[in-house]
Structure formats: structure tokens, C-alpha cells
C-alpha positions as CSV (number, residue, x, y, z in Angstrom):
1,X,76.2,-80.8,251.8
2,X,75.5,-84.3,253.0
3,X,74.8,-83.0,256.5
4,X,72.6,-80.2,255.3
5,X,70.5,-82.6,253.3
6,X,70.8,-85.7,255.5
7,X,69.7,-84.2,258.9
8,X,66.4,-82.8,257.6
9,X,65.7,-86.1,255.9
10,X,66.5,-87.9,259.1
11,X,64.2,-85.6,261.1
12,X,61.4,-86.2,258.6
13,X,61.9,-90.0,258.7
14,X,61.7,-90.0,262.5
15,X,58.6,-87.8,262.4
16,X,56.9,-90.2,259.9
17,X,57.8,-93.2,262.1
18,X,56.4,-91.6,265.3
19,X,53.3,-90.4,263.4
20,X,52.6,-93.9,261.9
21,X,53.2,-95.6,265.3
22,X,51.1,-93.1,267.2
23,X,48.2,-93.1,264.7
24,X,47.7,-96.9,265.2
25,X,47.0,-96.2,268.9
26,X,44.3,-93.6,268.4
27,X,40.7,-94.6,267.7
28,X,38.1,-91.9,267.1
29,X,34.4,-91.8,266.4
30,X,35.3,-91.7,262.7
31,X,37.7,-94.6,262.8
32,X,41.4,-94.9,263.4
33,X,43.5,-91.7,263.2
34,X,45.1,-91.5,259.7
35,X,48.7,-92.4,259.3
36,X,51.0,-91.3,256.4
37,X,49.7,-94.0,254.1
38,X,46.1,-93.0,254.5
39,X,47.0,-89.3,254.1
40,X,48.8,-90.1,250.9
41,X,45.8,-92.1,249.6
42,X,43.5,-89.2,250.3
43,X,45.8,-86.7,248.6
44,X,45.7,-88.8,245.5
45,X,41.9,-89.0,245.7
46,X,41.6,-85.3,246.1
47,X,43.7,-84.7,243.0
48,X,41.6,-87.2,241.1
49,X,38.5,-85.4,242.2
50,X,40.0,-82.1,241.0
51,X,40.8,-83.4,237.6
52,X,37.4,-85.0,237.3
53,X,35.8,-81.7,238.1
54,X,37.9,-79.9,235.5
55,X,36.9,-82.4,232.9
56,X,33.2,-81.8,233.7
57,X,33.8,-78.0,233.5
58,X,35.4,-78.4,230.1
59,X,32.6,-80.6,228.8
60,X,30.0,-78.0,230.2
61,X,31.6,-75.2,228.2
62,X,32.0,-77.3,225.1
63,X,28.3,-78.3,225.2
64,X,27.4,-74.6,225.7
65,X,29.5,-73.5,222.7
66,X,28.0,-76.2,220.5
67,X,24.4,-75.2,221.4
68,X,25.2,-71.5,220.8
69,X,26.8,-72.3,217.4
70,X,23.7,-74.3,216.4
71,X,21.4,-71.5,217.6
72,X,23.4,-68.8,215.7
73,X,23.3,-71.0,212.5
74,X,19.5,-71.0,212.7
75,X,19.2,-67.3,213.8
76,X,22.1,-65.0,212.8
77,X,20.6,-62.3,215.1
78,X,20.9,-64.4,218.2
79,X,23.4,-63.1,220.8
80,X,25.0,-66.1,222.5
81,X,25.1,-66.2,226.3
82,X,27.9,-67.9,228.2
83,X,26.8,-69.2,231.6
84,X,29.4,-69.8,234.3
85,X,30.1,-73.3,235.5
86,X,28.7,-73.7,239.1
87,X,30.3,-77.0,240.2
88,X,31.5,-77.5,243.7
89,X,35.0,-76.0,244.4
90,X,37.6,-78.8,244.7
91,X,40.4,-78.9,247.3
92,X,42.8,-77.3,244.9
93,X,40.3,-74.6,244.1
94,X,40.0,-73.8,247.8
95,X,43.8,-73.6,248.0
96,X,43.8,-71.0,245.2
97,X,41.0,-69.0,247.0
98,X,42.9,-68.9,250.3
99,X,46.2,-67.8,248.6
100,X,44.5,-65.0,246.7
101,X,42.7,-63.8,249.9
102,X,45.8,-64.0,252.2
103,X,48.1,-62.2,249.7
104,X,45.5,-59.4,249.1
105,X,45.0,-58.9,252.8
106,X,48.7,-59.0,253.5
107,X,49.3,-56.4,250.7
108,X,46.8,-54.0,252.1
109,X,48.3,-54.4,255.6
110,X,51.8,-53.7,254.2
111,X,50.7,-50.7,252.3
112,X,49.3,-49.2,255.5
113,X,51.9,-50.4,258.0
114,X,55.1,-49.5,256.2
115,X,54.4,-45.8,255.5
116,X,52.8,-45.4,258.9
117,X,55.7,-47.1,260.6
118,X,58.2,-44.8,258.9
119,X,56.3,-41.8,260.0
120,X,56.0,-43.1,263.6
121,X,59.7,-44.0,263.6
122,X,60.8,-40.5,262.5
123,X,58.5,-38.6,264.8
124,X,58.7,-39.3,268.6
125,X,55.6,-37.3,269.3
126,X,53.5,-39.2,266.7
127,X,54.9,-42.4,268.2
128,X,53.8,-41.4,271.7
129,X,50.4,-40.5,270.4
130,X,49.7,-43.7,268.5
131,X,51.5,-46.2,270.6
132,X,48.6,-46.7,273.1
133,X,46.2,-47.4,270.1
134,X,48.7,-49.9,268.6
135,X,49.1,-51.7,271.9
136,X,45.3,-51.7,272.4
137,X,44.4,-53.3,269.1
138,X,47.5,-55.5,268.6
139,X,46.4,-58.4,270.8
140,X,42.8,-58.5,269.5
141,X,41.9,-62.0,268.2
142,X,40.6,-62.4,264.7
143,X,37.6,-64.2,266.1
144,X,36.7,-60.8,267.7
145,X,37.2,-58.8,264.6
146,X,35.3,-61.2,262.3
147,X,31.7,-60.4,263.4
148,X,32.4,-56.6,263.3
149,X,34.0,-56.8,259.8
150,X,31.2,-59.0,258.6
151,X,28.5,-56.5,259.7
152,X,30.4,-53.5,258.3
153,X,31.0,-55.2,254.9
154,X,27.3,-56.3,254.7
155,X,26.1,-52.7,255.5
156,X,28.6,-50.8,253.4
157,X,29.1,-53.0,250.4
158,X,25.6,-52.9,248.9
159,X,25.5,-53.1,245.1
160,X,23.6,-54.9,242.4
161,X,26.7,-55.8,240.4
162,X,29.5,-56.6,243.0
163,X,33.1,-56.8,241.8
164,X,34.0,-58.9,244.8
165,X,32.1,-61.4,246.9
166,X,31.3,-60.2,250.4
167,X,32.9,-63.4,251.8
168,X,36.1,-62.5,250.1
169,X,36.1,-58.9,251.5
170,X,35.2,-60.1,254.9
171,X,38.2,-62.5,255.0
172,X,40.5,-60.0,253.4
173,X,39.8,-57.1,255.9
174,X,40.0,-59.5,258.8
175,X,43.4,-60.7,257.7
176,X,44.6,-57.1,257.1
177,X,43.4,-55.9,260.6
178,X,45.2,-58.8,262.3
179,X,48.5,-58.9,260.5
180,X,49.5,-55.2,260.1
181,X,50.8,-54.8,263.6
182,X,54.1,-56.7,263.4
183,X,55.1,-54.8,260.2
184,X,54.0,-51.5,261.8
185,X,56.0,-52.1,265.0
186,X,59.1,-53.5,263.3
187,X,59.2,-50.7,260.8
188,X,58.9,-48.0,263.5
189,X,61.7,-49.7,265.5
190,X,63.9,-50.1,262.5
191,X,63.4,-46.5,261.4
192,X,64.0,-45.1,264.9
193,X,67.2,-47.2,265.2
194,X,68.9,-45.6,262.1
195,X,72.5,-44.7,263.0
196,X,73.1,-41.2,264.2
197,X,76.1,-40.9,261.9
198,X,73.9,-41.5,258.9
199,X,71.4,-39.0,260.1
200,X,74.2,-36.5,260.5
201,X,75.3,-37.2,256.9
202,X,71.7,-36.5,255.7
203,X,71.8,-33.2,257.6
204,X,75.1,-32.1,256.2
205,X,73.9,-32.9,252.6
206,X,70.6,-31.1,253.4
207,X,68.5,-33.9,252.0
208,X,64.8,-33.4,251.6
209,X,62.5,-35.4,253.8
210,X,61.6,-37.8,251.0
211,X,65.2,-38.2,249.9
212,X,66.3,-38.8,253.5
213,X,63.7,-41.6,253.7
214,X,64.6,-43.2,250.4
215,X,68.4,-42.9,250.6
216,X,69.0,-43.2,254.4
217,X,66.1,-44.6,256.3
218,X,64.8,-47.4,254.1
219,X,68.1,-49.1,253.3
220,X,69.1,-49.0,257.0
221,X,65.7,-50.4,258.2
222,X,65.1,-53.0,255.5
223,X,66.1,-56.0,257.8
224,X,63.6,-54.9,260.5
225,X,60.9,-54.2,258.0
226,X,61.2,-57.6,256.4
227,X,61.2,-59.3,259.8
228,X,57.9,-57.6,260.4
229,X,56.6,-58.6,257.0
230,X,57.5,-62.2,257.6
231,X,55.8,-62.2,260.9
232,X,52.8,-60.5,259.4
233,X,52.5,-63.0,256.6
234,X,52.6,-65.9,259.0
235,X,49.9,-64.4,261.1
236,X,47.9,-63.6,258.0
237,X,47.9,-67.2,257.0
238,X,46.8,-68.5,260.4
239,X,44.1,-65.8,260.8
240,X,42.7,-66.6,257.3
241,X,42.2,-70.3,258.1
242,X,40.5,-69.5,261.3
243,X,38.3,-66.8,259.7
244,X,37.3,-69.2,256.9
245,X,36.3,-71.9,259.4
246,X,34.3,-69.6,261.6
247,X,32.5,-67.6,258.8
248,X,32.3,-70.5,256.4
249,X,33.9,-68.4,253.7
250,X,35.4,-70.2,250.7
251,X,39.0,-71.5,251.3
252,X,41.0,-74.2,253.0
253,X,39.4,-73.3,256.4
254,X,35.9,-74.1,255.0
255,X,37.2,-77.3,253.5
256,X,38.5,-78.5,256.9
257,X,35.2,-77.6,258.6
258,X,33.1,-79.2,255.9
259,X,35.1,-82.4,256.1
260,X,34.7,-82.4,259.9
261,X,30.9,-81.9,259.6
262,X,30.8,-84.6,256.9
263,X,31.9,-87.3,259.3
264,X,32.8,-89.9,256.7
265,X,35.5,-92.5,257.1
266,X,37.7,-90.5,254.8
267,X,37.2,-87.2,256.6
268,X,40.1,-87.5,259.0
269,X,42.5,-88.3,256.3
270,X,41.3,-85.4,254.2
271,X,41.6,-83.0,257.1
272,X,45.1,-84.2,257.7
273,X,46.0,-83.5,254.1
274,X,44.6,-80.0,254.5
275,X,46.7,-79.5,257.7
276,X,49.9,-80.6,256.0
277,X,49.1,-78.4,253.0
278,X,48.4,-75.4,255.3
279,X,51.8,-75.9,257.0
280,X,53.6,-76.4,253.7
281,X,52.1,-73.2,252.2
282,X,53.0,-71.3,255.3
283,X,56.6,-72.5,255.1
284,X,56.8,-71.6,251.4
285,X,55.4,-68.2,252.0
286,X,58.0,-67.5,254.7
287,X,60.8,-68.8,252.4
288,X,59.6,-66.5,249.6
289,X,59.8,-63.5,252.0
290,X,63.2,-64.6,253.1
291,X,64.4,-64.7,249.5
292,X,63.0,-61.2,248.9
293,X,64.7,-60.0,252.0
294,X,68.1,-61.4,250.8
295,X,67.6,-59.7,247.4
296,X,66.9,-56.2,248.7
297,X,68.9,-56.1,251.9
298,X,72.4,-54.6,251.9
299,X,73.6,-56.8,254.7
300,X,73.5,-60.4,253.3
301,X,75.3,-61.9,256.3
302,X,72.6,-60.8,258.7
303,X,70.0,-63.0,257.1
304,X,70.8,-66.6,257.8
305,X,67.5,-68.5,258.1
């Protein structure tokens, strides 16, 4: 127990020491590179800005409700209108936006990749037909997909009352296109590697195709499927940040770019806060997927980290 806790803490302490010592040696056009102390100060400032913005939002709606109540008292036929608060998104708002986008894009990719991967894994001819297409699109950078997705969304999503913002859809589809391949490939490999003994049992019992998939294929291939899902979620998070920076869509990527363009003395510290938060969220997302894998997998010993 002591070693399991002590070694990570020791590694963290060494990292902070090297970071602090190295930061003092780096001078940039915006000032000295931020060390741990400066980053902590900026994180506190960002939290204070978020709370201040929420207070302004609350006061905005309270004033609006008061005006509407007074207007209704004078004119009972008046229909109150509630206007949305249009304040600038805070750092924490951007975190929420990025999380919603990445999870939506990842979910779409998983819904496509898992069924398609199962079909490919069960049918050698289908695998041979689709494998060249998979290998062709798998290495394509998100920076190449983004302009195409942006133009398609702008042309196809034309409505006077949009349910979703075009920036959200652009980021979502870019993430989905880039992160579905690991899940698709790992699912196909896991399905095709199902034990021949299990397949023979399915034939002896004369299971239907769907029952065979549910009872035999999925339980056997769960470890490989979740390996693909974990890889896909990590890629989705990296792709999203890059897409938000390039397209200036709302989210953490835009926050980083805006701070870089801002060029104030606090910008480096705020960017470093964002970098650490991006890394922490990526780590937590991976741990969540690992917990889910442990919950649904039959082989608990095969999942160690």
C-alpha cells in the first residue's frame, strides 16, 4: 500500500521540482515560463472568474424576472419573455462544452464501429472488401477532415431554428470520423479470434446468428472491444482539442488559442492550466473506460492497468 501510493507521489514531486527549476531558465516574449506556483495562482483566478460570471448571470435573470413581474402587474395580458444570458464562456464552461462534444462524437463512433466490426469479424469476405477502405482512411489527420466536415455541415445543416450549433456538429463529426477506427479494428480482430471450440458449441446448439453474437461472440471479444474503445476515446479527446483550436469552435482548444492570441502576462500560466486540465481529463476518461471494462469483462485478471 505504501509503495503503491508513495512511488506515484515521489514521481510527482520529482516532476514538480524539475518543472520549477526548468521554468526559471526559460524566458519568452510574454515573460518567464510559468512554474507550478504561477499555474496554481492562475487556476485560482480562473475559478474566481467563473464564480463571478455565474453571479452576474444569476443577477441578470433576477432583474429580468423582476421586470416581467412588474410588467404583468400593470398588464395581465402581457406574456413575459425570458432572454438568454450572453456573457462570455468561462474556462469551466469551455471544459463542459468540450466534454459534451467529445462524448457525443465518441458515442456516435462506437455505435458505428462496434456493429460494423462484428460483421467484419464474422465474415472474411466482408473483411477483405472493407479492409482497404479502413486502411485508407485510418491515418487521415483531423486537420484534413475538418475543412471537409465544415463545408458539408454548412451546406447540409440549413435551418431557421437549429437544434444544435454548427460549430458543435463540426467538432462532433470530426471527432467521430477520426476515432472510430481503433474500435472498428479491435472489434473485428476480437470477433475473428473467438475460440473454435466456442464456435463449435454454437453450431451444436444451432444458435441463431443474433444469439450466437450475444452469447458467444460478444463475451469472448469484450477485452479487445474495450481496448479499442479506450484507444478511440483517447484519440477523440486529442482530435477535439486540435479541431477546436483550428476552427475556433467553443471548448478548451479555443480557450488555449484565445489566450495565446491575447498575449498578456498571465496567458502562459492560463495555457499551462488548460494543458494540465486536458491531460487530467484524458486520464480520467481512460480510467472510467477501464472501470467499465472490468465491470463487463468475464476475465478480471486480464485487465491490470
